[in-house]
C-alpha positions in Angstrom: 24.2 80.6 140.5 23.2 84.0 139.4 20.1 85.2 137.4 20.7 88.3 135.4 17.8 90.6 134.5 17.9 94.0 132.7 15.8 97.1 132.0 16.8 99.5 129.3 20.0 100.4 131.1 20.0 98.8 134.6 21.1 95.3 135.5 19.9 93.3 138.5 21.6 90.1 139.5 19.9 87.6 141.8 22.0 85.1 143.7 22.6 83.3 147.0 25.5 85.6 147.8 23.8 88.8 146.5 21.5 91.2 148.2 17.9 90.1 148.3 15.9 91.1 145.2 12.8 93.1 146.1 10.1 92.9 143.4 7.4 95.4 144.0 3.9 93.8 144.0 1.7 96.9 143.7 1.0 97.1 140.0 -1.7 94.5 140.0 -5.5 95.2 139.7 -6.5 92.2 141.8 -8.5 93.5 144.8 -8.1 97.1 143.6 -11.5 98.0 142.1 -10.7 101.7 141.4 -7.4 100.8 139.8 -9.1 98.1 137.6 -11.7 100.6 136.4 -8.9 103.2 135.6 -7.2 100.5 133.5 -10.4 99.6 131.7 -10.7 103.2 130.7 -7.2 103.5 129.5 -6.0 105.6 132.4 -2.4 104.6 133.2 -1.6 107.3 135.7 -1.7 105.0 138.7 0.6 102.6 137.0 3.2 105.4 136.7 2.7 106.6 140.3 2.9 103.0 141.7 6.1 102.4 139.7 7.7 105.6 141.0 6.6 105.0 144.6 8.0 101.4 144.6 11.3 102.5 143.1 11.7 105.2 145.7 10.8 102.8 148.5 13.6 100.5 147.5 12.3 98.0 144.9 14.9 96.4 142.7 12.3 95.3 140.2 8.5 95.7 139.7 5.9 93.1 138.9 3.3 94.2 136.3 0.0 92.4 136.0 -2.9 93.3 133.7 -5.3 90.6 134.7 -8.8 92.1 134.5 -11.8 90.1 133.3 -13.2 91.0 129.8 -10.3 93.3 128.7 -7.8 92.9 125.9 -5.1 91.8 128.2 -2.3 91.6 125.6 -2.9 95.3 124.6 -3.4 96.5 128.1 -0.2 94.7 129.3 1.8 96.3 126.5 0.6 99.7 127.5 1.3 99.2 131.2 4.8 97.9 130.4 5.6 100.9 128.3 4.3 103.2 131.0 6.5 101.5 133.7 9.5 101.6 131.4 9.0 105.3 130.8 8.6 106.0 134.5 11.4 103.9 136.1 14.6 102.2 135.1 14.0 98.9 136.8 13.8 95.4 135.3 10.2 94.1 135.1 8.5 90.8 136.1 5.9 90.3 133.4 3.0 88.6 135.3 0.2 86.9 133.3 -1.4 83.5 133.0 -2.5 84.3 129.4 0.0 83.1 126.8 -1.0 85.8 124.2 -0.5 88.5 126.9 3.0 87.1 127.9 4.1 87.1 124.2 2.7 90.6 123.7 4.5 91.9 126.8 7.8 90.2 125.9 7.6 91.7 122.4 7.6 95.3 123.7 9.9 94.8 126.7 13.3 96.5 126.4 15.8 94.5 128.3 15.8 91.0 129.8 12.5 90.2 131.6 11.4 87.8 134.2 8.2 85.8 133.2 5.7 85.1 136.0 5.1 82.2 135.7 5.0 78.5 134.7 3.9 75.4 136.7 5.0 71.8 136.5 1.9 71.0 134.4 2.9 69.5 131.1 0.6 71.7 129.0 1.8 74.9 130.7 5.5 74.0 130.3 5.1 73.4 126.6 3.2 76.6 126.1 5.3 79.0 128.1 8.9 77.7 128.0 9.3 78.2 124.2 8.3 81.9 124.7 10.9 82.3 127.5 13.5 80.8 125.3 12.5 82.8 122.2 12.8 86.1 124.1 15.9 85.1 126.2 14.0 85.8 129.4 14.1 84.1 132.8 11.1 82.4 134.3 9.5 81.8 137.7 8.5 78.2 138.1 5.7 77.5 140.6 6.3 74.2 142.5 2.8 72.8 141.8 1.3 70.6 139.1 -1.9 69.1 137.8 -2.8 67.8 141.3 -2.7 71.3 142.8 -0.4 72.7 145.5 1.6 69.9 147.2 1.3 69.6 150.9 4.9 68.4 151.5 8.3 70.0 150.8 9.4 66.8 149.0 6.6 66.9 146.5 7.2 70.6 145.9 10.9 69.8 145.3 9.8 67.1 142.8 7.8 69.8 140.9 10.7 72.2 140.9 13.1 69.5 139.6 10.7 68.8 136.7 10.4 72.4 135.8 14.2 72.9 135.7 14.7 69.7 133.7 12.1 70.6 131.0 13.4 74.2 130.9 16.9 72.8 130.2 15.4 70.7 127.4 14.1 74.0 125.8 17.6 75.5 126.0 16.9 77.6 129.1 19.8 77.6 131.5 19.3 76.4 135.1 20.2 79.8 136.4 17.4 81.3 134.5 14.7 79.3 136.3 13.7 80.9 139.6 11.6 78.5 141.7 8.6 79.7 143.7 8.4 77.3 146.8 4.8 78.6 147.4 3.9 80.7 150.4 0.4 80.0 151.7 -1.5 81.9 154.4 -0.8 80.8 158.0 -4.4 81.9 158.7 -5.7 78.8 157.0 -3.0 76.3 158.1 -0.7 76.8 161.1 2.1 74.8 159.4 1.9 76.7 156.1 5.1 78.8 156.8 7.1 75.9 158.2 6.3 73.9 155.1 7.5 76.8 152.9 10.7 77.2 154.9 11.4 73.5 154.7 10.8 73.6 150.9 13.2 76.5 150.5 15.9 74.7 152.3 15.4 71.5 150.3 15.4 73.3 146.9 18.5 75.3 148.0 20.4 72.1 149.0 19.2 69.9 146.1 19.0 72.3 143.1 20.9 75.4 144.1 18.6 77.6 142.1 17.3 81.1 143.0 13.9 81.3 144.6 11.2 83.9 144.7 7.7 83.8 146.2 4.7 86.1 146.9 5.6 87.1 150.4 2.3 88.8 151.2 0.5 85.5 150.9 1.6 84.4 154.3 -0.5 87.0 156.1 -3.6 86.9 153.9 -6.8 87.3 156.0 -4.9 88.4 159.2 -4.5 91.8 160.9 -1.2 93.7 160.9 -0.1 92.1 157.6 3.0 94.2 157.1 4.4 93.1 160.5 3.8 89.4 159.7 5.4 89.8 156.3 8.4 91.5 157.9 8.7 88.7 160.3 8.5 86.0 157.6 11.0 87.5 155.1 14.2 87.2 157.3 13.3 83.6 158.1 12.9 82.8 154.4 16.1 84.5 153.5 18.0 82.5 156.1 16.6 79.3 154.6 17.8 80.3 151.1 15.1 82.6 149.5 16.8 85.0 147.2 13.9 87.3 146.1 10.2 88.0 146.7 7.3 89.7 145.0 6.4 91.8 148.0 5.1 95.0 149.6 7.5 97.9 149.6 6.1 99.2 152.9 9.0 100.5 154.9 8.9 97.8 157.6 9.1 95.1 155.0 12.0 96.7 153.1 13.9 97.5 156.3 13.5 93.8 157.4 15.0 92.6 154.1 17.9 95.1 154.1 18.7 94.4 157.8 18.8 90.7 156.9 21.1 91.3 154.0 23.5 92.9 156.4 23.1 90.2 159.1 23.5 87.4 156.6 26.7 88.8 155.1 25.1 90.0 151.8 25.9 93.7 152.5 29.6 93.8 153.3 30.5 96.1 156.2 26.9 97.4 156.1 27.7 99.7 153.2 24.2 99.7 151.7 22.6 99.9 155.1 24.7 102.9 156.2 24.2 104.7 152.8 20.4 104.3 153.1 20.5 105.6 156.6 22.5 108.7 155.5 20.1 109.2 152.6 17.1 109.2 155.0 18.9 111.6 157.3 19.6 114.0 154.4 16.0 113.8 153.2 14.7 114.6 156.7 17.1 117.5 157.1 16.0 118.9 153.7 12.4 118.5 154.6 12.9 120.3 157.9 14.7 123.2 156.2 11.9 123.7 153.7 9.6 126.7 154.4 
């Protein structure tokens, strides 16, 4: 089943037989002290630069998060979304845990957004899903509940099944629920990735929905993070993952696009070859410049 998202004039379709959806993770102040201070002061220049850089690097969508303590998050998120929409024509994943901020963001978004996110907790489902339905958005459902992050793939599947069922009850189509099977750092648990991969396969086989996760989580706390992320993504894609909120570092994007070709989601390598030719042309142009 396909999930269709839109910006002002661009459509992105996520699906099992489609190219993998790269959602740029960069526009997030978490762990970025200088960026957070800029945002506090109303300076959105880095938002614009990050949006442009991620689009140029190959992102299909961008995630936008305004989560800074003691700010007016609804107003800040609206300003950030407007800045991104003015900079790039990519659909946006609106990322907030604050209900008022989500509604504010959805109210100014031009297109069909992806809401990040809801859990299987009853209270969160009843708060967020009506907003998703009201604004005809799609939503990411995290496969955890009141008890926390499940340790087994079967329990994560159970959470996913609940989210899809309650979303349907709110008039949200199954294809508009994208499940996050939860990627945890392998630095804290050696079986973290194998549990995630098993969860992806279970959800693919049982529910058939699209899936998206925070790919950079797997390498948290470890050296050479991009290399680890680039190793993880093809494995997750082969298991059934259809999108990720991820770094747009070249090694990560290349790993995804190579996997698209190898998994049959880039027929005859058309996109792979076109990207190669574009890089060659850019290099030649740069070499010819005085």
